[in-house]
N, C-alpha and C positions, 0 to 999 in steps of 0.2 A: 693750382690754387682752386680751379673750378671743381676738380675731383674732390678736393677736401671739403669744400662747402656742401656739395651734394652729399657727401658721406656724412657730414654733421646732421644734415636734415634727415637723412634715412635712419641714423643712429637715434636721433630725438623721436622720430616717429616710432621706431622700435621701442623706445622707453615708454612712450605713451600706451602703445599696445600691451606692453608687459604690465604696466600699472593697471590697466583695465582687465587683464587676464587673471589678476588675483582674485581668489575667491573672497566672499563678503567677510569672512572672519579675519583673514590676513589684512584686507583693506581697513577693516574697523580697528584692528590693533595698531596699524601704522598711524592712522589719524588720531587714535587715542593717545599714542605716545606723544604726538605733537601737542595735543590738548594739555596733557599733563605737563609737558615742558613749559608751556605758555603760563599755566596756572602757577608753577613753581617759580618762574622768572619774573613775572609782572605783579607788582603790588598794586599798581593802578594803570588803567587804560584811559587814553583821552577819547572823548566822544566829540560829535560834530558840533555841539553847542559850545564847546570850549571847556566843559567841565570834565571831571574824571570820575571813574567808578573803579571800585576794587574788582580785581580779576575774579576773585571768589564769588562776587555777587552774580556773575553770568552763569546761568545754568549750563552744566556741562554739555547737554545735548544741543543747545544753541550754539556754543563754542565749537563743538564738533562739526555742526553743519556749516559754520563759517570757515572753518579750516578746509573741509572737503570742497566747498565751492570755490575758495581761493585757490586750492590746488589745481582745480580744473582750469581756471582762468590763467594761472601761472604757466601751465603747460602749453597753452596756445599762445600766450604772449611770446614765449621762447620760440615756439614753432614759426609764428608769423615773421619774427625777426631773422630767423635762420633761412626761411624761404626767400624773404626779401633780399637778403644778402646773396643767396644762390642766383636769384634772378638778375641782381646787380652785376654779378660777374659775367653773366651772359648778355650784358648791355640792355636788359629790359628795364625801363624806367617809367616814370609817370603813371598815366591812367592805365596803360596795358598791364604794367607790373602790379598795380593795385587790384586790377580784376583778377589777375592769376593768383595773387596772394590770398584774396578773399575766397576765391573758388576752391583753392587747394585746402585751406583751413577749414572752410565750412564742409567740403566733402569728407575731409578726414574726421571732423567732429561727428558727422552724422554715421559714418561707417564705424567709428569707435563706439558710440552709443549702442549701435545695432549689435556689434560684437559683444558688448558688455551685457546685453539682454540675455545671452546665452550662458554666462558665467554664474555658477551656483552662488547664491546669496547676494548677487548684485541686481541692481535695477537699472532701467533705462528710462530717462526723462527728456522730453523736448527742451525742458528749462535748462538742462545740462548743456545741450547743444547751443542754446542761446548764451549761456555763460561762456562756453568755449569760444564762440564767435566774438563775443564782446572782448574776451582776452586777446583774440587775434587782431581786432581793431586797435586795441591799445598797444600791442606789439608792433603793429605797423606804423601807428603814430610815433612810437618811440624810435623805431628804426629811422623813419624819415626825418624826425627831429634831430637825431644824431647825424644823419647823412647831410641835411642842409646847413646844420649849424657848425659841425666840426670838420667833416670830410671836405665839403666844398670850400670852406674858409681856408682850410690847410692847403688845398691844391691850387686855389686862386693866388694865395700868398706865394706858394712855390713858383707859379708861372710869372708872377710880377717880379720875384727876385731874379729868375732866369733872364728875363728881358733887361733888367737893371745891370746884370753881370755882362750880358752880351754886348 
């Protein structure tokens, strides 16, 4: 199990590296395809104040920007969850695990942006590192929410049932 979780982390890191290695034109075409899909699927989008707006009313470049930044965050949400799972299999929990996950994700975000600065047609922004790190924080929160709500509840119930059976 430990090897599988580590392999998943490494594969996901490889996926992030691969996505950052795409030249600007390829990256733009990929996000443009997502934007077009959203425009074609959504007649209306909900906004914070409870209202709705037509998808066609959003300028394509703003929607493209949102898609790209959300993709950054999503990559690191998944990375943080995978790293948390890997550390969990090695019995690292609590503050120690939190520090390791944050360090690994932040370090990878910084090196990923540095790597991206050498890819033709791509740019490197500190704001992207912050978005990546925010994604990692969300991923860590989701992992621990899952862990404390579901995993512990399941195993506590399992232990209680064992005691009752014995």
